[in-house]
LOSE-188525 format. One record per residue (C-alpha): residue in three letters; y, z, x. Coordinates in steps of 0.001 Angstrom, whole numbers, plus 500000, padded with zeros to 6 digits. Example, Ala and Ser with C-alpha at 12.3 -4.5 7.8 and 13.67 -1.06 7.14 Angstrom:
<res: ala | v: 495500 | w: 507800 | u: 512300>
<res: ser | v: 498940 | w: 507140 | u: 513670>
***
This chain:
<res: met | v: 616567 | w: 686368 | u: 474006>
<res: thr | v: 618565 | w: 689062 | u: 472136>
<res: arg | v: 622223 | w: 688553 | u: 471322>
<res: arg | v: 623108 | w: 691576 | u: 473504>
<res: arg | v: 621330 | w: 690017 | u: 476459>
<res: leu | v: 622967 | w: 686668 | u: 475762>
<res: val | v: 626420 | w: 688232 | u: 475695>
<res: ala | v: 625684 | w: 689946 | u: 479026>
<res: ile | v: 624540 | w: 686697 | u: 480580>
<res: thr | v: 627587 | w: 684841 | u: 479294>
<res: ser | v: 629921 | w: 687586 | u: 480496>
<res: ala | v: 628415 | w: 687428 | u: 483967>
<res: leu | v: 628714 | w: 683675 | u: 483925>
<res: leu | v: 632378 | w: 683849 | u: 482908>
<res: leu | v: 633114 | w: 686402 | u: 485614>
<res: ser | v: 631467 | w: 684474 | u: 488421>
<res: leu | v: 632900 | w: 681155 | u: 487381>
<res: gly | v: 636331 | w: 682549 | u: 486660>
<res: leu | v: 636698 | w: 683620 | u: 490287>
<res: ala | v: 636244 | w: 680060 | u: 491450>
<res: ala | v: 638166 | w: 678334 | u: 488656>
<res: cys | v: 641168 | w: 676193 | u: 489467>
<res: ser | v: 644613 | w: 677169 | u: 488202>
<res: asp | v: 646151 | w: 675687 | u: 485057>
<res: asp | v: 648699 | w: 673815 | u: 487183>
<res: glu | v: 646088 | w: 671741 | u: 488941>
<res: ala | v: 645624 | w: 668111 | u: 487930>
<res: pro | v: 642418 | w: 667203 | u: 486081>
<res: pro | v: 639514 | w: 666363 | u: 488368>
<res: lys | v: 639635 | w: 662773 | u: 489542>
<res: pro | v: 636766 | w: 660861 | u: 491075>
<res: thr | v: 637557 | w: 660110 | u: 494710>
<res: ala | v: 637513 | w: 656453 | u: 495708>
<res: thr | v: 635704 | w: 655702 | u: 498949>
<res: arg | v: 636454 | w: 653067 | u: 501578>
<res: ser | v: 634081 | w: 651174 | u: 503776>
<res: ser | v: 634190 | w: 648061 | u: 505890>
<res: gln | v: 631622 | w: 646422 | u: 503617>
<res: pro | v: 631368 | w: 646893 | u: 499837>
<res: ala | v: 628537 | w: 649310 | u: 499072>
<res: glu | v: 626221 | w: 648692 | u: 496168>
<res: lys | v: 627379 | w: 650823 | u: 493272>
<res: arg | v: 625144 | w: 653558 | u: 491949>
<res: thr | v: 624746 | w: 653128 | u: 488203>
<res: leu | v: 624382 | w: 655974 | u: 485754>
<res: thr | v: 624464 | w: 656159 | u: 481967>
<res: phe | v: 626417 | w: 658242 | u: 479470>
<res: gly | v: 625094 | w: 658600 | u: 475917>
<res: ala | v: 627379 | w: 659444 | u: 473006>
<res: phe | v: 627364 | w: 659355 | u: 469197>
<res: gly | v: 630104 | w: 659455 | u: 466616>
<res: his | v: 632471 | w: 657336 | u: 464570>
<res: pro | v: 633259 | w: 653874 | u: 466002>
<res: glu | v: 636759 | w: 655049 | u: 466953>
<res: glu | v: 635261 | w: 657965 | u: 468880>
<res: leu | v: 632894 | w: 655623 | u: 470691>
<res: arg | v: 635801 | w: 653361 | u: 471633>
<res: ala | v: 637573 | w: 656421 | u: 473034>
<res: phe | v: 634462 | w: 657340 | u: 475045>
<res: glu | v: 634490 | w: 653783 | u: 476387>
<res: gln | v: 638055 | w: 654347 | u: 477610>
<res: val | v: 636948 | w: 657538 | u: 479378>
<res: val | v: 634128 | w: 655629 | u: 481075>
<res: asp | v: 636462 | w: 652788 | u: 482078>
<res: ser | v: 638947 | w: 655260 | u: 483543>
<res: phe | v: 636230 | w: 656914 | u: 485611>
<res: asn | v: 634873 | w: 653583 | u: 486813>
<res: ala | v: 638331 | w: 652360 | u: 487840>
<res: ser | v: 638627 | w: 655306 | u: 490209>
<res: ser | v: 635356 | w: 654755 | u: 492060>
<res: gln | v: 634025 | w: 652010 | u: 494310>
<res: thr | v: 630591 | w: 653542 | u: 494663>
<res: arg | v: 629623 | w: 654557 | u: 491134>
<res: glu | v: 629580 | w: 652888 | u: 487751>
<res: val | v: 628943 | w: 654555 | u: 484417>
<res: lys | v: 627608 | w: 652576 | u: 481472>
<res: leu | v: 628041 | w: 653834 | u: 477920>
<res: val | v: 625018 | w: 654126 | u: 475648>
<res: thr | v: 625821 | w: 654734 | u: 471969>
<res: trp | v: 623955 | w: 656166 | u: 468986>
<res: pro | v: 625116 | w: 656273 | u: 465351>
<res: asp | v: 624443 | w: 660008 | u: 464924>
<res: his | v: 622990 | w: 663123 | u: 466536>
<res: glu | v: 619576 | w: 662596 | u: 464929>
<res: thr | v: 619159 | w: 659234 | u: 466655>
<res: ala | v: 620391 | w: 660741 | u: 469909>
<res: leu | v: 617833 | w: 663544 | u: 469634>
<res: glu | v: 615008 | w: 661069 | u: 469058>
<res: ala | v: 615959 | w: 659137 | u: 472202>
<res: val | v: 616174 | w: 662269 | u: 474352>
<res: leu | v: 612872 | w: 663700 | u: 473124>
<res: ala | v: 611223 | w: 660320 | u: 473692>
<res: gly | v: 612126 | w: 660545 | u: 477379>
<res: asp | v: 614974 | w: 658045 | u: 477155>
<res: ala | v: 617819 | w: 660440 | u: 477957>
<res: pro | v: 620893 | w: 658993 | u: 479695>
<res: asp | v: 622045 | w: 660717 | u: 482897>
<res: val | v: 624750 | w: 662507 | u: 480890>
<res: phe | v: 624559 | w: 662750 | u: 477113>
<res: leu | v: 626310 | w: 664282 | u: 474136>
<res: thr | v: 624210 | w: 666581 | u: 471979>
<res: ala | v: 624676 | w: 668693 | u: 468858>
<res: arg | v: 624162 | w: 672416 | u: 469338>
<res: arg | v: 621728 | w: 672462 | u: 466399>
<res: asp | v: 619413 | w: 670265 | u: 468541>
<res: leu | v: 619579 | w: 672476 | u: 471639>
<res: leu | v: 616315 | w: 674331 | u: 471057>
<res: glu | v: 614243 | w: 671148 | u: 470894>
<res: ile | v: 616046 | w: 669576 | u: 473834>
<res: ala | v: 615777 | w: 672657 | u: 476041>
<res: asp | v: 612139 | w: 673330 | u: 475163>
<res: ser | v: 611286 | w: 669714 | u: 476018>
<res: glu | v: 612846 | w: 670327 | u: 479466>
<res: ser | v: 615217 | w: 667410 | u: 478950>
<res: thr | v: 618249 | w: 669145 | u: 480489>
<res: arg | v: 619231 | w: 670842 | u: 483713>
<res: pro | v: 621677 | w: 673802 | u: 483746>
<res: val | v: 625280 | w: 672781 | u: 484367>
<res: ser | v: 627097 | w: 676020 | u: 485210>
<res: leu | v: 626854 | w: 675913 | u: 489004>
<res: leu | v: 627336 | w: 672139 | u: 489163>
<res: leu | v: 630587 | w: 672375 | u: 487209>
<res: asp | v: 631699 | w: 675493 | u: 489056>
<res: glu | v: 631426 | w: 673576 | u: 492339>
<res: arg | v: 633765 | w: 670973 | u: 490835>
<res: gly | v: 636429 | w: 673466 | u: 489807>
<res: val | v: 635872 | w: 673407 | u: 486056>
<res: asp | v: 637708 | w: 676402 | u: 484563>
<res: phe | v: 635337 | w: 678377 | u: 482350>
<res: gly | v: 637521 | w: 681466 | u: 482180>
<res: asp | v: 640468 | w: 681003 | u: 479813>
<res: arg | v: 639883 | w: 677442 | u: 478681>
<res: tyr | v: 636671 | w: 677972 | u: 476727>
<res: ser | v: 635848 | w: 680583 | u: 474112>
<res: arg | v: 632978 | w: 682974 | u: 474710>
<res: asp | v: 631358 | w: 681756 | u: 471477>
<res: ala | v: 631384 | w: 678144 | u: 472667>
<res: leu | v: 629727 | w: 679110 | u: 475940>
<res: glu | v: 627190 | w: 681345 | u: 474201>
<res: ala | v: 626322 | w: 678520 | u: 471837>
<res: phe | v: 624974 | w: 676408 | u: 474703>
<res: ser | v: 623459 | w: 679269 | u: 476699>
<res: tyr | v: 619674 | w: 679269 | u: 476621>
<res: asp | v: 616902 | w: 680452 | u: 478916>
<res: asp | v: 619363 | w: 682568 | u: 480950>
<res: asp | v: 621750 | w: 679710 | u: 481792>
<res: leu | v: 624384 | w: 677346 | u: 480435>
<res: gln | v: 622348 | w: 674301 | u: 479464>
<res: cys | v: 625208 | w: 672050 | u: 478355>
<res: met | v: 628996 | w: 672111 | u: 478576>
<res: pro | v: 630822 | w: 672751 | u: 475261>
<res: tyr | v: 632810 | w: 669643 | u: 474329>
<res: ser | v: 633952 | w: 670026 | u: 470726>
<res: ile | v: 633810 | w: 672848 | u: 468176>
<res: ser | v: 634763 | w: 672187 | u: 464559>
<res: pro | v: 634813 | w: 675080 | u: 462057>
<res: met | v: 634495 | w: 674596 | u: 458316>
<res: val | v: 637856 | w: 674964 | u: 456570>
<res: ile | v: 639271 | w: 674240 | u: 453130>
<res: tyr | v: 641065 | w: 670928 | u: 452598>
<res: tyr | v: 643490 | w: 671041 | u: 449694>
<res: asn | v: 645742 | w: 668571 | u: 447911>
<res: asp | v: 649141 | w: 670187 | u: 448476>
<res: glu | v: 650619 | w: 668495 | u: 445398>
<res: leu | v: 647949 | w: 669993 | u: 443136>
<res: val | v: 647848 | w: 673354 | u: 444940>
<res: asp | v: 651575 | w: 674051 | u: 445183>
<res: phe | v: 651837 | w: 677545 | u: 446650>
<res: ala | v: 655622 | w: 677702 | u: 446227>
<res: lys | v: 655370 | w: 676928 | u: 442530>
<res: met | v: 652482 | w: 679385 | u: 442162>
<res: glu | v: 654536 | w: 682147 | u: 443787>
<res: arg | v: 657458 | w: 681499 | u: 441442>
<res: arg | v: 655038 | w: 682007 | u: 438552>
<res: gly | v: 653851 | w: 685307 | u: 439978>
<res: leu | v: 650390 | w: 684064 | u: 440925>
<res: asp | v: 648371 | w: 685247 | u: 443906>
<res: val | v: 649226 | w: 683209 | u: 447035>
<res: pro | v: 648758 | w: 683752 | u: 450787>
<res: asp | v: 651356 | w: 685964 | u: 452445>
<res: glu | v: 654235 | w: 684417 | u: 454366>
<res: thr | v: 654130 | w: 684839 | u: 458145>
<res: ser | v: 657725 | w: 683589 | u: 458340>
<res: pro | v: 660209 | w: 682190 | u: 455788>
<res: gly | v: 658535 | w: 679224 | u: 454131>
<res: glu | v: 655406 | w: 679497 | u: 456323>
<res: leu | v: 652239 | w: 680787 | u: 454676>
<res: asp | v: 649470 | w: 682664 | u: 456441>
<res: asp | v: 646485 | w: 680453 | u: 457253>
<res: arg | v: 644178 | w: 683133 | u: 455812>
<res: trp | v: 643741 | w: 683885 | u: 452145>
<res: thr | v: 641638 | w: 686052 | u: 449899>
<res: leu | v: 638948 | w: 685052 | u: 447424>
<res: ala | v: 641329 | w: 686050 | u: 444615>
<res: glu | v: 644012 | w: 683703 | u: 445989>
<res: phe | v: 641379 | w: 680970 | u: 446328>
<res: ala | v: 640422 | w: 681440 | u: 442661>
<res: ala | v: 644081 | w: 681405 | u: 441607>
<res: ala | v: 644620 | w: 678095 | u: 443429>
<res: ala | v: 641593 | w: 676537 | u: 441698>
<res: gln | v: 642808 | w: 677775 | u: 438299>
<res: phe | v: 646361 | w: 676542 | u: 438907>
<res: ala | v: 645216 | w: 673055 | u: 439949>
<res: ser | v: 642878 | w: 672651 | u: 436963>
<res: arg | v: 645139 | w: 674250 | u: 434348>
<res: arg | v: 645778 | w: 670995 | u: 432438>
<res: gly | v: 642113 | w: 669992 | u: 432337>
<res: thr | v: 642635 | w: 666638 | u: 434065>
<res: val | v: 641827 | w: 667832 | u: 437594>
<res: asp | v: 638972 | w: 669938 | u: 438947>
<res: gly | v: 639889 | w: 672930 | u: 441074>
<res: val | v: 637201 | w: 673142 | u: 443772>
<res: trp | v: 633816 | w: 671969 | u: 444980>
<res: ile | v: 631612 | w: 673726 | u: 447518>
<res: glu | v: 628319 | w: 672085 | u: 448468>
<res: pro | v: 625346 | w: 674108 | u: 447171>
<res: thr | v: 623695 | w: 674231 | u: 450595>
<res: leu | v: 623006 | w: 676892 | u: 453191>
<res: arg | v: 625931 | w: 675701 | u: 455259>
<res: gly | v: 628237 | w: 675434 | u: 452255>
<res: leu | v: 627559 | w: 678999 | u: 451092>
<res: ala | v: 627287 | w: 680611 | u: 454540>
<res: pro | v: 631034 | w: 681323 | u: 455064>
<res: phe | v: 631206 | w: 683222 | u: 451767>
<res: ile | v: 628023 | w: 685160 | u: 452520>
<res: tyr | v: 629159 | w: 686192 | u: 456001>
<res: ser | v: 632688 | w: 686992 | u: 454842>
<res: gly | v: 631331 | w: 689260 | u: 452114>
<res: gly | v: 629225 | w: 691300 | u: 454520>
<res: gly | v: 625948 | w: 689498 | u: 453904>
<res: gln | v: 623600 | w: 687689 | u: 456248>
<res: leu | v: 622094 | w: 684237 | u: 456017>
<res: phe | v: 618937 | w: 685188 | u: 457946>
<res: asp | v: 616890 | w: 688364 | u: 458252>
<res: asp | v: 617251 | w: 688238 | u: 462060>
<res: asp | v: 619930 | w: 686692 | u: 464307>
<res: thr | v: 617557 | w: 685476 | u: 467011>
<res: asp | v: 614069 | w: 685032 | u: 465515>
<res: pro | v: 614428 | w: 684662 | u: 461742>
<res: lys | v: 611351 | w: 684844 | u: 459519>
<res: ser | v: 613227 | w: 684495 | u: 456239>
<res: leu | v: 616583 | w: 683902 | u: 454644>
<res: asp | v: 618308 | w: 687082 | u: 453467>
<res: phe | v: 619684 | w: 686019 | u: 450078>
<res: ala | v: 618039 | w: 689011 | u: 448372>
<res: gly | v: 619802 | w: 691460 | u: 450709>
<res: asp | v: 622357 | w: 693736 | u: 449074>
<res: gly | v: 625283 | w: 692408 | u: 451134>
<res: thr | v: 624418 | w: 688779 | u: 450458>
<res: arg | v: 623918 | w: 689335 | u: 446740>
<res: ser | v: 627263 | w: 691114 | u: 446505>
<res: ala | v: 629033 | w: 688252 | u: 448299>
<res: leu | v: 627301 | w: 685666 | u: 446122>
<res: asp | v: 628097 | w: 687566 | u: 442931>
<res: gln | v: 631822 | w: 687360 | u: 443720>
<res: thr | v: 631718 | w: 683776 | u: 444963>
<res: leu | v: 629614 | w: 682326 | u: 442162>
<res: ala | v: 632051 | w: 683669 | u: 439581>
<res: ile | v: 634304 | w: 680866 | u: 440834>
<res: leu | v: 631817 | w: 678180 | u: 441857>
<res: arg | v: 629848 | w: 678375 | u: 438570>
<res: asp | v: 632956 | w: 678233 | u: 436363>
<res: pro | v: 632747 | w: 674854 | u: 434556>
<res: thr | v: 636515 | w: 674857 | u: 433990>
<res: leu | v: 637119 | w: 674848 | u: 437746>
<res: thr | v: 634414 | w: 672571 | u: 439159>
<res: pro | v: 633318 | w: 668939 | u: 438623>
<res: ser | v: 630748 | w: 668370 | u: 435910>
<res: ala | v: 627334 | w: 666845 | u: 436526>
<res: asp | v: 628564 | w: 663676 | u: 434810>
<res: glu | v: 631561 | w: 663418 | u: 437160>
<res: leu | v: 629321 | w: 663906 | u: 440197>
<res: arg | v: 626964 | w: 661162 | u: 439034>
<res: lys | v: 629908 | w: 658744 | u: 439075>
<res: ala | v: 631633 | w: 659838 | u: 442282>
<res: thr | v: 631127 | w: 662120 | u: 445261>
<res: pro | v: 633323 | w: 665214 | u: 445644>
<res: leu | v: 635079 | w: 663526 | u: 448587>
<res: glu | v: 635838 | w: 660470 | u: 446458>
<res: leu | v: 637231 | w: 662709 | u: 443733>
<res: phe | v: 639393 | w: 664510 | u: 446288>
<res: lys | v: 640732 | w: 661242 | u: 447677>
<res: arg | v: 641598 | w: 660070 | u: 444152>
<res: gly | v: 643553 | w: 663250 | u: 443378>
<res: lys | v: 640956 | w: 664390 | u: 440832>
<res: leu | v: 639733 | w: 667373 | u: 442871>
<res: ala | v: 642097 | w: 669913 | u: 444402>
<res: met | v: 639951 | w: 671543 | u: 447120>
<res: ile | v: 636838 | w: 670817 | u: 449175>
<res: ala | v: 635332 | w: 672400 | u: 452270>
<res: gly | v: 634900 | w: 670248 | u: 455340>
<res: phe | v: 635146 | w: 669789 | u: 459081>
<res: arg | v: 637633 | w: 668091 | u: 461399>
<res: asp | v: 635960 | w: 664682 | u: 461163>
<res: leu | v: 637395 | w: 664260 | u: 457634>
<res: val | v: 640965 | w: 664056 | u: 458945>
<res: pro | v: 641159 | w: 660333 | u: 459911>
<res: glu | v: 639524 | w: 659279 | u: 456631>
<res: leu | v: 641948 | w: 661357 | u: 454574>
<res: arg | v: 644945 | w: 660194 | u: 456583>
<res: ala | v: 644054 | w: 656630 | u: 455624>
<res: val | v: 644560 | w: 657395 | u: 451896>
<res: glu | v: 648249 | w: 656621 | u: 451351>
<res: ser | v: 648437 | w: 658290 | u: 447939>
<res: leu | v: 646954 | w: 661578 | u: 449203>
<res: ser | v: 648979 | w: 664484 | u: 450549>
<res: phe | v: 646723 | w: 667158 | u: 452013>
<res: asp | v: 646664 | w: 670213 | u: 454229>
<res: thr | v: 644114 | w: 672708 | u: 455544>
<res: ile | v: 643623 | w: 676453 | u: 455242>
<res: ser | v: 640848 | w: 678850 | u: 456259>
<res: met | v: 637759 | w: 679587 | u: 454225>
<res: pro | v: 638653 | w: 682377 | u: 451767>
<res: val | v: 638143 | w: 685938 | u: 452947>
<res: ile | v: 636111 | w: 688456 | u: 450955>
<res: glu | v: 635910 | w: 691289 | u: 453497>
<res: ser | v: 636475 | w: 689660 | u: 456900>
<res: pro | v: 637235 | w: 686120 | u: 458138>
<res: ala | v: 634084 | w: 684049 | u: 458603>
<res: thr | v: 633014 | w: 680441 | u: 458770>
<res: val | v: 630422 | w: 678162 | u: 460311>
<res: gly | v: 630844 | w: 674944 | u: 462222>
<res: asp | v: 629634 | w: 672029 | u: 464280>
<res: ile | v: 629479 | w: 672346 | u: 468071>
<res: asp | v: 628723 | w: 669478 | u: 470456>
<res: gly | v: 628186 | w: 669629 | u: 474207>
<res: leu | v: 627609 | w: 667428 | u: 477244>
<res: cys | v: 624255 | w: 667742 | u: 479022>
<res: ile | v: 622809 | w: 666416 | u: 482268>
<res: ser | v: 619349 | w: 664909 | u: 482025>
<res: lys | v: 616565 | w: 666692 | u: 483848>
<res: gly | v: 615300 | w: 663297 | u: 484964>
<res: thr | v: 618515 | w: 661910 | u: 486432>
<res: glu | v: 618272 | w: 660519 | u: 489963>
<res: his | v: 622011 | w: 661013 | u: 490468>
<res: val | v: 622645 | w: 664699 | u: 489851>
<res: asn | v: 625905 | w: 664927 | u: 491783>
<res: asp | v: 627274 | w: 661707 | u: 490297>
<res: ala | v: 626364 | w: 662943 | u: 486819>
<res: ala | v: 628110 | w: 666255 | u: 487464>
<res: asp | v: 631187 | w: 664418 | u: 488774>
<res: phe | v: 631366 | w: 662345 | u: 485608>
<res: met | v: 630864 | w: 665382 | u: 483371>
<res: ala | v: 633645 | w: 667270 | u: 485172>
<res: tyr | v: 635912 | w: 664278 | u: 484601>
<res: ala | v: 634890 | w: 663898 | u: 480941>
<res: val | v: 635872 | w: 667520 | u: 480134>
<res: ser | v: 639151 | w: 667361 | u: 482052>
<res: asp | v: 642354 | w: 667577 | u: 480007>
<res: ala | v: 643331 | w: 663962 | u: 480597>
<res: ala | v: 639955 | w: 662524 | u: 479608>
<res: leu | v: 639428 | w: 664875 | u: 476677>
<res: glu | v: 642828 | w: 664024 | u: 475220>
<res: ile | v: 641744 | w: 660399 | u: 474851>
<res: val | v: 638945 | w: 661364 | u: 472463>
<res: thr | v: 640964 | w: 664137 | u: 470800>
<res: arg | v: 643700 | w: 661698 | u: 469738>
<res: thr | v: 641221 | w: 659895 | u: 467481>
<res: gly | v: 641511 | w: 662897 | u: 465155>
<res: tyr | v: 637774 | w: 663425 | u: 464736>
<res: ile | v: 637164 | w: 666435 | u: 466992>
<res: val | v: 638443 | w: 669899 | u: 467769>
<res: pro | v: 638209 | w: 670117 | u: 471571>
<res: ala | v: 636368 | w: 673148 | u: 472919>
<res: asn | v: 638918 | w: 673170 | u: 475743>
<res: thr | v: 641556 | w: 675557 | u: 474377>
<res: glu | v: 644382 | w: 673991 | u: 476401>
<res: val | v: 643818 | w: 670585 | u: 474799>
<res: ala | v: 643232 | w: 672183 | u: 471378>
<res: gly | v: 646679 | w: 673751 | u: 471621>
<res: ser | v: 648400 | w: 670574 | u: 472786>
<res: glu | v: 650137 | w: 667804 | u: 470851>
<res: ala | v: 647091 | w: 665608 | u: 471428>
<res: phe | v: 645296 | w: 667752 | u: 468836>
<res: leu | v: 648035 | w: 669362 | u: 466735>
<res: trp | v: 649980 | w: 666084 | u: 466453>
<res: pro | v: 653216 | w: 667390 | u: 464848>
<res: gly | v: 654393 | w: 665265 | u: 461944>
<res: arg | v: 650908 | w: 664139 | u: 460927>
<res: glu | v: 648604 | w: 665632 | u: 458334>
<res: pro | v: 647304 | w: 668250 | u: 458168>
<res: ala | v: 650502 | w: 670176 | u: 458800>
<res: his | v: 648503 | w: 673320 | u: 459572>
<res: ala | v: 646045 | w: 671870 | u: 462082>
<res: thr | v: 646240 | w: 675216 | u: 463879>
<res: val | v: 643842 | w: 676587 | u: 461257>
<res: phe | v: 640987 | w: 674852 | u: 463078>
<res: asn | v: 641777 | w: 676829 | u: 466218>
<res: ser | v: 642262 | w: 680176 | u: 464477>
<res: ala | v: 639108 | w: 679731 | u: 462362>
<res: ile | v: 636973 | w: 679469 | u: 465500>
<res: arg | v: 637460 | w: 683201 | u: 466075>
<res: gly | v: 635532 | w: 683941 | u: 462881>
<res: met | v: 632810 | w: 681365 | u: 463452>
<res: val | v: 629264 | w: 682679 | u: 463096>
<res: ile | v: 626823 | w: 680938 | u: 465445>
<res: pro | v: 623468 | w: 680648 | u: 463642>
<res: pro | v: 620113 | w: 681152 | u: 465377>
<res: leu | v: 618596 | w: 678093 | u: 467035>
<res: leu | v: 615971 | w: 676520 | u: 464800>
<res: ala | v: 613630 | w: 673610 | u: 465310>
<res: thr | v: 612937 | w: 673509 | u: 461569>
<res: gly | v: 616465 | w: 673371 | u: 460179>
<res: thr | v: 615913 | w: 670132 | u: 458248>
<res: glu | v: 612701 | w: 671443 | u: 456705>
<res: leu | v: 614405 | w: 674707 | u: 455738>
<res: asp | v: 617247 | w: 672888 | u: 453991>
<res: ala | v: 614739 | w: 670817 | u: 452027>
<res: ala | v: 612643 | w: 673850 | u: 451042>
<res: val | v: 615544 | w: 675639 | u: 449353>
<res: ala | v: 617678 | w: 672678 | u: 448203>
<res: ser | v: 616749 | w: 672716 | u: 444514>
<res: leu | v: 616991 | w: 676502 | u: 444298>
<res: leu | v: 620471 | w: 676506 | u: 445843>
<res: asp | v: 621540 | w: 673742 | u: 443488>
<res: asp | v: 620403 | w: 675867 | u: 440533>
<res: leu | v: 622167 | w: 678893 | u: 442017>
<res: val | v: 625528 | w: 677108 | u: 442042>
<res: thr | v: 625407 | w: 674463 | u: 439315>
<res: ser | v: 622840 | w: 675391 | u: 436635>
<res: pro | v: 624463 | w: 675954 | u: 433234>
<res: gly | v: 624031 | w: 679159 | u: 431302>
<res: ala | v: 623267 | w: 682666 | u: 432490>
<res: leu | v: 622037 | w: 683225 | u: 436047>
<res: asp | v: 619389 | w: 685740 | u: 437069>
<res: leu | v: 620797 | w: 686369 | u: 440540>
<res: asp | v: 618032 | w: 688776 | u: 441602>
<res: ala | v: 615199 | w: 686435 | u: 440667>
<res: thr | v: 616889 | w: 683359 | u: 442119>
<res: thr | v: 617713 | w: 684957 | u: 445453>
<res: glu | v: 614180 | w: 686318 | u: 445783>
<res: ala | v: 612816 | w: 682830 | u: 445110>
<res: ile | v: 615112 | w: 681367 | u: 447788>
<res: asp | v: 613873 | w: 683869 | u: 450379>
<res: ala | v: 610244 | w: 683225 | u: 449435>
<res: ala | v: 610711 | w: 679456 | u: 449798>
<res: ser | v: 612336 | w: 679934 | u: 453204>
<res: arg | v: 609340 | w: 681846 | u: 454521>
<res: thr | v: 607087 | w: 678830 | u: 453968>
<res: val | v: 609082 | w: 677172 | u: 456754>
<res: leu | v: 610247 | w: 680044 | u: 458949>
<res: asp | v: 607081 | w: 682152 | u: 458826>
<res: pro | v: 604290 | w: 680106 | u: 457215>
<res: glu | v: 601558 | w: 682394 | u: 458576>
<res: ser | v: 602845 | w: 685237 | u: 456432>
<res: val | v: 602614 | w: 683208 | u: 453270>
<res: thr | v: 599280 | w: 683683 | u: 451505>
<res: glu | v: 598098 | w: 682083 | u: 448345>
<res: ser | v: 597928 | w: 684273 | u: 445283>
<res: pro | v: 594350 | w: 685155 | u: 444366>
<res: ser | v: 593081 | w: 683038 | u: 441548>
<res: glu | v: 592575 | w: 684767 | u: 438286>
<res: thr | v: 588995 | w: 685632 | u: 437460>
<res: pro | v: 588158 | w: 684383 | u: 433979>
<res: thr | v: 586976 | w: 687083 | u: 431604>
<res: glu | v: 583660 | w: 686695 | u: 429864>
***
């Protein structure tokens, strides 16, 4: 399905659902308790979720709240440690009635016919698709001409920085490049690649701290590539190759690698053998790393660390990538209406706030994302709003069933691209990356080189 067709489908979906959506003043959907002269046997359904233990405890609270409101239905929580384990269970035919899934797994789940579309079911229950969910979030879970799963959380990649090592006020007094002020004392949450480089240089000026670390992976480099006018893939819907050798991508990489390959700004191989970049950041030995919202609780727990967040640096236009999770209804559920009732409750403001307060997610519901439950004034990061603003520049990658294999095929080449010492042949390296990607994305096009015929 082309992106133009997908946008048209999503627009039609938003229009039709928006007409039936409830107003913002309405209370979140509550399961209706039923009364009968004799207690009826409760219908049991399951809800599958993955995440950090604190997230799973929050999901348990959501389930308990739903169960307390119903005399006829009972939801039981099924937990997985991560999305990979969840995917295995669903593909094996062991899908709970309602389950959390990662958007990157949608192609495999949809093609295995493990889900049933949720748009009409949630529309009937007054779920507001219009203003409360971004078009990108809805498009991300649209497949086969329908909304397969309901967006639940959407976490863009941003830059975490130690605000004692990257002191923008001190940098400005020294005449260095810093983000513009949007109001007195309040910096813009967007910054340029030049300002990003200046921050890395300022933090590492004494030689005792490293300025920045960006993972040498497709996802780590993608925001810089997209921001600089390049493309990660040769096609947005049916990629046959990466596009690292494209002019726009090479230009973006040329500018970015001038920073990421600078040994005075980045951790050495010896440092990385002894500690991970996150460990270095937590110890105050690394000024900036890229990451997602799930880092927040872990960083808050480090008493000696003072940190904040800002957008990925801008080369030409704002761009980033991110993690998106959604709630799906199993194709095989025997309790479709009960499952839809529970899903409508789980995405309501009141229920979603319970999970949001753990600090691990950015809710896809824009009302909750703009509330104190997410922004949490007085707690780090001070500029939590950057997660919401960064969503507008999020690039949704094509759905792939071979994402893990693709990452593995180009891993060593990307590592050389970012970390190898000495001079870099950018043209040769990017061509090699694209060639390696085709062995996964379009293996039929890859032919073996003819063997040399020995001369007599």
